[in-house]
N, C-alpha and C positions, 0 to 999 in steps of 0.2 A: 283422544290424546289428552294427557294430563298437563295442566298449566301449573305454574309455580304455586298459586294459591291453593290448588287442590293437593299438591304434594305436601305443603305445610300443614294441611288439615289431617293428613294421615298420621297414624301412630308410628313410632320407630319400628315396630314389628312389621307393619304393612309396607313401609318403605324398604325394609330389608328384603321382604319377599318379592317386591317389585324388582329390585336390583338383581336378585337371584334369578328371577324369570328372564330378565333381559340378558343376563350372562349365559343362560342355557340356550337362548335363541341365537346368540352370536357365536357360540362355541364351534359349530361346524365350519365357520370361516377361518378358524385358526389352523395352524400347521398340523400335519398328520401326526398321529400318535407314534410314539417310539416303537421301534421294531423289537419284538421279543427275541427274535433270533440274534440280532445284533447284541442285545443285552446278554444272552447266554454265552456268546463268543467272548464278550468282554469279561464276564465272570470267570470263564475257563482260563483265559489268558492271564488274568490277575492271580488266580490260584496257582497256576504254573509258575509265574514269576516269583511268588512267595516261596514255593518249594525250591526252585533253583537258587534264589538268593540265600535261603537258609543253609543249603548245602555249600554255597560259595563262602559264606561266613565261616563255616567250620574249616574249610580248606585254608582260608587266610589266617585263622587263629593258629593253625598248626605250622604253616609254612613261612609266614612272614617273619623277617628278622626283627629283633627288638629295637635296633638302631639302624638308621639308613640315611645315607647322604643323598639329598634331593638333587635332581638334575637341573632344575630351574626354579629355585626357591622364590626369587624375586618375581618371576613371571606368574607363578601360581598365586601369590598373595595380591599382586597388583591387579591381576585379572579378576580375582574374587571380589576385591574392593570396588572395581569398576562395575561389576554386576550389582553390588549393593547400591552404588550410586545411581545406577539406572533404575533400580527398584524404588529408591526414595524419590527420584525425579518423577517417575510415572505415578507414584502414589500422590505426590503433591499436585500434579496436573489433574488427576482424576478427582481429587478432593476440591480443587479450585473450580473445575467445570461442573462438579456435581454429577458425575457419571457412575453408572452401575459397575463400570470397570474397576472402581475403587475397591470393591470387595475382593476381586482377584489379586489386585496389586498388594493389598494388605496381607493376604495369605502368602504370596511369594516373598514379600518383605520379611514377614515373621520367620519363614523357613530359612532364609539367608542369614538372619540375625542369630538364630539358634545354632546354625551350622558354624557361623563365625565364632560364637562363644565356645562351642565344643572343640574346634581345632585350635583356638588360641590357648585354651587351658591344657589340652592333652599334649600338644606339641611343645609347649614351654615347660612341661613337667621336668623337675630337677635342673632347671636353669635359673639364671639370675632374674629373668623377666617373668617368672611364674606368678609372683604376687600381683604384679601390674595386670597380667592377663586375667587372673582370677577376679580382681576387683572390677575390671572393666566388664567382665561377663556378668557379674552379680549386680552391678549398679547401673549398667548402661544397656548392654545387648539383650539380656533376658527380660528386664522390665519393658523395653521397647517392643520386643516380640510378643509378650503377653498383652500389652496394650493394643497392638495391631490385631491380634486374634480376637480380643474382646470387641474391638470396633467392627471387625468383619462379621462377627456373630450378631451384633446389634443391628447392623445394616441389613443383613439377610432376614432377620426376624421382622424388621420394619417393612421390607419388600413383600414378604409373605402376608403380613398383616394388611397391607394395602390391597393386595390381590383379593384376599378374603372379604375385605370391606366392599370392594367393587362388585363382588359376587353376592352381596347381601348376607354374608355370614358374620355372625356376631360372636363375641367371646374372646378370651385371650388366645394368643398363638401358642400351640402346643410346643413342647421341646423339639429341637431339630431332629433328634434321633427317632422321634415318633412320626415324623412327616415323610410320607413316601415321595419319591421323585415324581414330578409332573410328566405326563406323556406316556406312561405305560398302561393306560387304560384305553381299551378300544373305543374310538369315537371322540376322543377329546384330549387336549393337552393340559388344560387348566382345571381338571376335575378337582373337587374339594378333597383335600387330604384327610380331613376329619369332619365329615358332614354333620350338620346340626340335626337335632331330633325333629322328626316330622310325623307325629302320631297319626294313626289311621283315622281318628275322629277330628283331625284338624279341619276347621272350616275353610271355605274358599279363600285363597290367599288375598285376593283383592276383589272389591265389588265388580261384578261382571266377568270375573275370571274363574273358570271351573277348577283349574289346578295348574300347577307349574308345568311348563312344556316338558314332555318326556318323563313326567312323574305320574305314577298310578298308585292308588291306595291298595294296600295288601288285603287279601281276603280276611274275614273275621277269624280270630283265633290264631293268626300268624303274627310274628313280631314285626314291628315297623322298621327296625334297624337292619342294615345289610347283613346277610348271612346269619341272622338271628343273634347278632352280638348285642349284649346289654348296653344300656346307656345310663350315664350318671345324671344327677340332677341338673347339671349345666347343659345337657344336651349333647355332650361329646359321645362319640362311639367309643366304648370301652375297648382298649387295645390290650392284648395279652402278649 
């Protein structure tokens, strides 16, 4: 067992390898990996919804009247503003308590603010309130929505960075569009989205440890990166 003095004597690279080894040992205790069949059904359903919605947009563009008298104008806007109030309240509570729920609340809040700006501007077109709606959208609703989206992105990157640090992975967090979902790899839910470089001639990770659990050195002449993918000088797997 390592004590604190021994841990302080290790180099940052040795401590990173130790954390990675411990993460691999604890991985079987995590939740089961995601179901590939469930993922396929989700993708098929999403694509079908895209096709149906595209066709429905065409129908609405042809059949809807240019002007329409609403049945419950007051109820529609009061209900929408109540939803915005609930989103602001939930966002404030999650920020106050410091909960991961804040990321979801920020995304919902940004969506409602953008929808509010859209309907304010389009429904007040050619009316006396158009200028006020346009200014409120440009100066209040859209800036708040952008701030909420940027905050959600920052919190998500911080969360992924913390997971990577606890697994002993160093380096900057890749862009979100390059990071696969956790859980779609057989045998683990927190597999490394962009694993670091582990050359074949890498020495023993730590004194007294032959190699990382579940890790084997590739035969001579074969690349050390997954599926023969090249790696750059920072150790990231090059993604195409």
